[in-house]
Every structure is written in structure tokens, then in C-alpha cells.
Short mmCIF file of the C-alpha atoms (twelve columns), coordinates in Angstrom:
data_MODEL
# 
_entry.id   MODEL 
# 
loop_
_atom_site.group_PDB 
_atom_site.id 
_atom_site.type_symbol 
_atom_site.label_atom_id 
_atom_site.label_alt_id 
_atom_site.label_comp_id 
_atom_site.label_asym_id 
_atom_site.label_seq_id 
_atom_site.Cartn_x 
_atom_site.Cartn_y 
_atom_site.Cartn_z 
_atom_site.pdbx_PDB_model_num 
ATOM 1   C CA . UNK A 1   75.480 147.098 -159.252 1 
ATOM 2   C CA . UNK A 2   78.993 146.274 -158.088 1 
ATOM 3   C CA . UNK A 3   80.965 149.518 -157.711 1 
ATOM 4   C CA . UNK A 4   84.247 147.637 -157.263 1 
ATOM 5   C CA . UNK A 5   84.094 146.723 -160.976 1 
ATOM 6   C CA . UNK A 6   85.905 149.310 -163.090 1 
ATOM 7   C CA . UNK A 7   84.811 149.874 -166.707 1 
ATOM 8   C CA . UNK A 8   87.794 151.092 -168.771 1 
ATOM 9   C CA . UNK A 9   88.716 151.351 -172.478 1 
ATOM 10  C CA . UNK A 10  89.985 148.051 -173.814 1 
ATOM 11  C CA . UNK A 11  93.698 147.893 -174.456 1 
ATOM 12  C CA . UNK A 12  96.169 145.357 -175.873 1 
ATOM 13  C CA . UNK A 13  96.845 144.113 -172.361 1 
ATOM 14  C CA . UNK A 14  93.242 142.882 -172.128 1 
ATOM 15  C CA . UNK A 15  93.269 141.015 -175.415 1 
ATOM 16  C CA . UNK A 16  94.026 137.476 -174.106 1 
ATOM 17  C CA . UNK A 17  91.391 137.664 -171.391 1 
ATOM 18  C CA . UNK A 18  88.797 139.068 -173.806 1 
ATOM 19  C CA . UNK A 19  89.441 136.249 -176.236 1 
ATOM 20  C CA . UNK A 20  89.271 133.630 -173.504 1 
ATOM 21  C CA . UNK A 21  86.044 135.068 -172.098 1 
ATOM 22  C CA . UNK A 22  84.500 135.157 -175.548 1 
ATOM 23  C CA . UNK A 23  85.397 131.506 -176.097 1 
ATOM 24  C CA . UNK A 24  83.851 130.680 -172.728 1 
ATOM 25  C CA . UNK A 25  80.602 132.609 -173.288 1 
ATOM 26  C CA . UNK A 26  79.827 132.572 -177.046 1 
ATOM 27  C CA . UNK A 27  78.212 129.560 -178.648 1 
ATOM 28  C CA . UNK A 28  80.176 129.471 -181.898 1 
ATOM 29  C CA . UNK A 29  78.173 126.471 -183.163 1 
ATOM 30  C CA . UNK A 30  75.361 128.860 -184.106 1 
ATOM 31  C CA . UNK A 31  77.660 130.749 -186.472 1 
ATOM 32  C CA . UNK A 32  77.873 128.901 -189.767 1 
ATOM 33  C CA . UNK A 33  80.092 131.501 -191.501 1 
ATOM 34  C CA . UNK A 34  82.251 133.027 -188.800 1 
ATOM 35  C CA . UNK A 35  83.347 132.451 -185.246 1 
ATOM 36  C CA . UNK A 36  84.704 134.335 -182.280 1 
ATOM 37  C CA . UNK A 37  88.367 134.996 -183.125 1 
ATOM 38  C CA . UNK A 38  91.400 137.155 -182.662 1 
ATOM 39  C CA . UNK A 39  90.458 138.862 -185.958 1 
ATOM 40  C CA . UNK A 40  86.984 139.694 -184.611 1 
ATOM 41  C CA . UNK A 41  88.521 141.474 -181.625 1 
ATOM 42  C CA . UNK A 42  91.483 143.039 -183.441 1 
ATOM 43  C CA . UNK A 43  89.235 144.690 -186.056 1 
ATOM 44  C CA . UNK A 44  87.398 146.475 -183.256 1 
ATOM 45  C CA . UNK A 45  90.417 147.278 -181.129 1 
ATOM 46  C CA . UNK A 46  92.256 148.721 -184.127 1 
ATOM 47  C CA . UNK A 47  89.360 151.099 -184.974 1 
ATOM 48  C CA . UNK A 48  89.263 154.783 -184.061 1 
ATOM 49  C CA . UNK A 49  85.863 154.626 -182.435 1 
ATOM 50  C CA . UNK A 50  86.779 154.257 -178.724 1 
ATOM 51  C CA . UNK A 51  83.904 151.793 -178.478 1 
ATOM 52  C CA . UNK A 52  85.691 148.789 -176.952 1 
ATOM 53  C CA . UNK A 53  85.449 148.540 -173.183 1 
ATOM 54  C CA . UNK A 54  86.261 146.017 -170.522 1 
ATOM 55  C CA . UNK A 55  84.894 145.511 -166.998 1 
ATOM 56  C CA . UNK A 56  87.674 144.741 -164.523 1 
ATOM 57  C CA . UNK A 57  87.536 143.091 -161.124 1 
ATOM 58  C CA . UNK A 58  91.057 143.946 -160.016 1 
ATOM 59  C CA . UNK A 59  93.098 142.702 -162.995 1 
ATOM 60  C CA . UNK A 60  90.533 140.154 -164.185 1 
ATOM 61  C CA . UNK A 61  88.448 140.967 -167.267 1 
ATOM 62  C CA . UNK A 62  84.910 139.984 -166.165 1 
ATOM 63  C CA . UNK A 63  83.096 141.562 -169.153 1 
ATOM 64  C CA . UNK A 64  83.602 143.394 -172.403 1 
ATOM 65  C CA . UNK A 65  81.770 145.151 -175.171 1 
ATOM 66  C CA . UNK A 66  82.941 145.767 -178.743 1 
ATOM 67  C CA . UNK A 67  81.253 148.401 -180.876 1 
ATOM 68  C CA . UNK A 68  82.104 150.378 -184.001 1 
ATOM 69  C CA . UNK A 69  80.888 153.177 -186.225 1 
ATOM 70  C CA . UNK A 70  80.438 150.676 -189.072 1 
ATOM 71  C CA . UNK A 71  76.985 149.522 -190.042 1 
ATOM 72  C CA . UNK A 72  75.975 148.941 -193.640 1 
ATOM 73  C CA . UNK A 73  78.335 151.568 -195.011 1 
ATOM 74  C CA . UNK A 74  76.490 154.300 -193.107 1 
ATOM 75  C CA . UNK A 75  78.680 156.784 -191.236 1 
ATOM 76  C CA . UNK A 76  75.820 157.860 -188.976 1 
ATOM 77  C CA . UNK A 77  74.831 154.393 -187.717 1 
ATOM 78  C CA . UNK A 78  76.911 152.451 -185.229 1 
ATOM 79  C CA . UNK A 79  76.986 148.761 -184.338 1 
ATOM 80  C CA . UNK A 80  77.221 147.193 -180.905 1 
ATOM 81  C CA . UNK A 81  78.461 143.804 -181.981 1 
ATOM 82  C CA . UNK A 82  79.881 141.766 -179.112 1 
ATOM 83  C CA . UNK A 83  79.136 141.817 -175.375 1 
ATOM 84  C CA . UNK A 84  79.916 139.265 -172.732 1 
ATOM 85  C CA . UNK A 85  80.028 138.939 -168.954 1 
ATOM 86  C CA . UNK A 86  81.710 136.102 -167.105 1 
ATOM 87  C CA . UNK A 87  79.048 133.627 -165.887 1 
ATOM 88  C CA . UNK A 88  80.036 134.078 -162.223 1 
ATOM 89  C CA . UNK A 89  79.620 137.855 -162.566 1 
ATOM 90  C CA . UNK A 90  76.284 137.977 -164.356 1 
ATOM 91  C CA . UNK A 91  73.381 139.677 -162.574 1 
ATOM 92  C CA . UNK A 92  75.499 142.487 -161.129 1 
ATOM 93  C CA . UNK A 93  74.698 145.206 -163.657 1 
ATOM 94  C CA . UNK A 94  77.995 144.848 -165.504 1 
ATOM 95  C CA . UNK A 95  76.409 144.295 -168.936 1 
ATOM 96  C CA . UNK A 96  74.178 147.340 -168.540 1 
ATOM 97  C CA . UNK A 97  77.181 149.487 -167.646 1 
ATOM 98  C CA . UNK A 98  79.091 148.165 -170.679 1 
ATOM 99  C CA . UNK A 99  76.169 148.828 -173.033 1 
ATOM 100 C CA . UNK A 100 75.739 152.351 -171.690 1 
ATOM 101 C CA . UNK A 101 79.431 153.319 -171.846 1 
ATOM 102 C CA . UNK A 102 79.762 151.918 -175.362 1 
ATOM 103 C CA . UNK A 103 76.605 153.671 -176.515 1 
ATOM 104 C CA . UNK A 104 77.774 156.968 -175.028 1 
ATOM 105 C CA . UNK A 105 81.089 156.636 -176.886 1 
ATOM 106 C CA . UNK A 106 79.329 155.890 -180.198 1 
ATOM 107 C CA . UNK A 107 76.887 158.747 -179.852 1 
ATOM 108 C CA . UNK A 108 79.863 161.061 -179.052 1 
ATOM 109 C CA . UNK A 109 81.465 159.883 -182.322 1 
ATOM 110 C CA . UNK A 110 78.367 160.992 -184.222 1 
ATOM 111 C CA . UNK A 111 76.065 157.981 -184.315 1 
ATOM 112 C CA . UNK A 112 72.393 158.834 -184.868 1 
ATOM 113 C CA . UNK A 113 71.425 155.268 -184.230 1 
ATOM 114 C CA . UNK A 114 73.134 152.222 -182.723 1 
ATOM 115 C CA . UNK A 115 72.181 148.806 -184.067 1 
ATOM 116 C CA . UNK A 116 72.581 145.522 -182.283 1 
ATOM 117 C CA . UNK A 117 71.071 142.152 -182.859 1 
ATOM 118 C CA . UNK A 118 70.321 139.283 -180.552 1 
ATOM 119 C CA . UNK A 119 69.906 135.625 -181.369 1 
ATOM 120 C CA . UNK A 120 66.205 134.842 -180.870 1 
ATOM 121 C CA . UNK A 121 66.790 132.295 -178.086 1 
ATOM 122 C CA . UNK A 122 68.917 134.745 -176.019 1 
ATOM 123 C CA . UNK A 123 66.122 136.272 -173.946 1 
ATOM 124 C CA . UNK A 124 68.539 137.715 -171.322 1 
ATOM 125 C CA . UNK A 125 70.367 139.777 -173.969 1 
ATOM 126 C CA . UNK A 126 67.099 140.842 -175.585 1 
ATOM 127 C CA . UNK A 127 65.834 142.030 -172.194 1 
ATOM 128 C CA . UNK A 128 69.080 143.898 -171.567 1 
ATOM 129 C CA . UNK A 129 68.970 145.637 -174.912 1 
ATOM 130 C CA . UNK A 130 65.364 146.717 -174.582 1 
ATOM 131 C CA . UNK A 131 65.938 147.965 -171.024 1 
ATOM 132 C CA . UNK A 132 68.814 150.128 -172.250 1 
ATOM 133 C CA . UNK A 133 66.793 151.851 -174.989 1 
ATOM 134 C CA . UNK A 134 67.093 149.553 -177.972 1 
ATOM 135 C CA . UNK A 135 63.782 148.850 -179.762 1 
ATOM 136 C CA . UNK A 136 62.959 146.152 -182.328 1 
ATOM 137 C CA . UNK A 137 63.373 147.655 -185.788 1 
ATOM 138 C CA . UNK A 138 63.827 144.903 -188.367 1 
ATOM 139 C CA . UNK A 139 63.586 141.175 -188.645 1 
ATOM 140 C CA . UNK A 140 65.971 139.258 -190.886 1 
ATOM 141 C CA . UNK A 141 65.334 135.680 -191.881 1 
ATOM 142 C CA . UNK A 142 68.179 133.622 -193.303 1 
ATOM 143 C CA . UNK A 143 66.814 131.315 -196.001 1 
ATOM 144 C CA . UNK A 144 68.946 128.314 -196.773 1 
ATOM 145 C CA . UNK A 145 68.691 125.927 -199.749 1 
ATOM 146 C CA . UNK A 146 70.697 122.793 -199.016 1 
ATOM 147 C CA . UNK A 147 72.304 120.879 -201.867 1 
ATOM 148 C CA . UNK A 148 70.189 117.719 -202.220 1 
ATOM 149 C CA . UNK A 149 73.197 115.824 -203.520 1 
ATOM 150 C CA . UNK A 150 75.203 116.411 -200.333 1 
ATOM 151 C CA . UNK A 151 75.024 113.983 -197.468 1 
ATOM 152 C CA . UNK A 152 73.013 115.557 -194.682 1 
ATOM 153 C CA . UNK A 153 71.800 118.228 -197.141 1 
ATOM 154 C CA . UNK A 154 68.398 118.176 -195.560 1 
ATOM 155 C CA . UNK A 155 69.730 119.307 -192.191 1 
ATOM 156 C CA . UNK A 156 68.775 122.934 -191.420 1 
ATOM 157 C CA . UNK A 157 71.466 125.285 -190.168 1 
ATOM 158 C CA . UNK A 158 71.229 126.457 -186.605 1 
ATOM 159 C CA . UNK A 159 69.803 129.969 -186.099 1 
ATOM 160 C CA . UNK A 160 72.101 132.734 -187.350 1 
ATOM 161 C CA . UNK A 161 74.002 134.819 -184.835 1 
ATOM 162 C CA . UNK A 162 74.384 138.571 -184.698 1 
ATOM 163 C CA . UNK A 163 77.913 138.349 -186.003 1 
ATOM 164 C CA . UNK A 164 76.897 136.123 -188.885 1 
ATOM 165 C CA . UNK A 165 74.196 138.604 -189.919 1 
ATOM 166 C CA . UNK A 166 76.662 141.471 -189.667 1 
ATOM 167 C CA . UNK A 167 79.315 139.609 -191.694 1 
ATOM 168 C CA . UNK A 168 76.771 138.708 -194.360 1 
ATOM 169 C CA . UNK A 169 75.678 142.335 -194.534 1 
ATOM 170 C CA . UNK A 170 79.289 143.518 -194.777 1 
ATOM 171 C CA . UNK A 171 79.917 141.064 -197.676 1 
ATOM 172 C CA . UNK A 172 76.779 142.207 -199.467 1 
ATOM 173 C CA . UNK A 173 75.128 138.785 -199.170 1 
ATOM 174 C CA . UNK A 174 72.285 139.997 -196.986 1 
ATOM 175 C CA . UNK A 175 70.427 143.289 -196.830 1 
ATOM 176 C CA . UNK A 176 68.531 144.790 -193.933 1 
ATOM 177 C CA . UNK A 177 65.716 147.250 -194.218 1 
ATOM 178 C CA . UNK A 178 66.068 150.086 -191.754 1 
ATOM 179 C CA . UNK A 179 63.118 151.733 -190.048 1 
ATOM 180 C CA . UNK A 180 62.058 155.056 -191.521 1 
ATOM 181 C CA . UNK A 181 63.252 158.074 -189.661 1 
# 
């Protein structure tokens, strides 16, 4: 773990670097309904949850996490939605520190559970989440019926990302069964 990296609450001054890092790290081609955007960041930054953090190497944002107390209209469940670490800084414990500080902030705000989801091919993120106390709780399968009259209608969509699932849930187009307490 690199102790020279400071983890601090995200502020407006970090916005440009957070957006740029997100564009560098996130594969937006796996998101058929949404993409990484200023809106995605602003909605989190504007919230009262104190769950947006950045990792700084001097003045450079080398990682961030965005969380909120919004998950499926439940006020006791939180959502850790976006996390990224610059490729040249991965493997130094930065993501773990970000997950832990975000989780601590969400639990302090009253979360009984924190939900996150990881695209099934992202084994590094899955390993991080399980090593920080997250456990598999639900599986969601996106079923797609292409229009046979459309050119390329037989092409399957790429796997759905965490943000896509969250956005579909928010819009009421997808439901998730929660584990029993």
C-alpha cells in the first residue's frame, strides 16, 4: 500500500480528472443504454452522502469511487457504483482503500447493506469486492429480443455493465431480488 497516496472527499476541483480517468478506464461499449458522463459524476457529487472519494498522488487523481444511498428506492441500502484506478497505479492497494472509505461513509449514513455489481469478465474487480466483504447475493440476466426486421437484429448485445443494470433498475425496467435478511 502506497502511503504517499492521499484519499480525500471528491470536490469540484477533481471533476475534470475524474471524468478523464473514467474515460480512460471504463469500457463504455459494454453499456448499451448509458455511458460514463459528466451527468453520471455530477449526480453523485451533488448528493448529500459524502460517498465520493478520490485518491491523489500530489495533485493527480489516480483513483476514485462514487457511491450513494440510493438503491432501488430503499433508504437503508447503499450503492457503490463507480470505482477506477489509473492503470499505472493499479496493484498498490488504492482500490481497496477507496472501497473501504466509501463503505465506511455509507454505513455512517445509515446503510444496512451496500450493493455493488461487477461485469462478469472483470475478475480483478470481483476479487477486490469479495476481499473487502462483499458477497454474491443476486444474479441478473438481461434478456434481449432483437427486432428481426432490423439489419443486424440477430447480433446479441454485449454483457450489461453495473451502471446499465442500475439505470434499468432506477427506471423500473429491471427488478432485482434481494437476499432475505
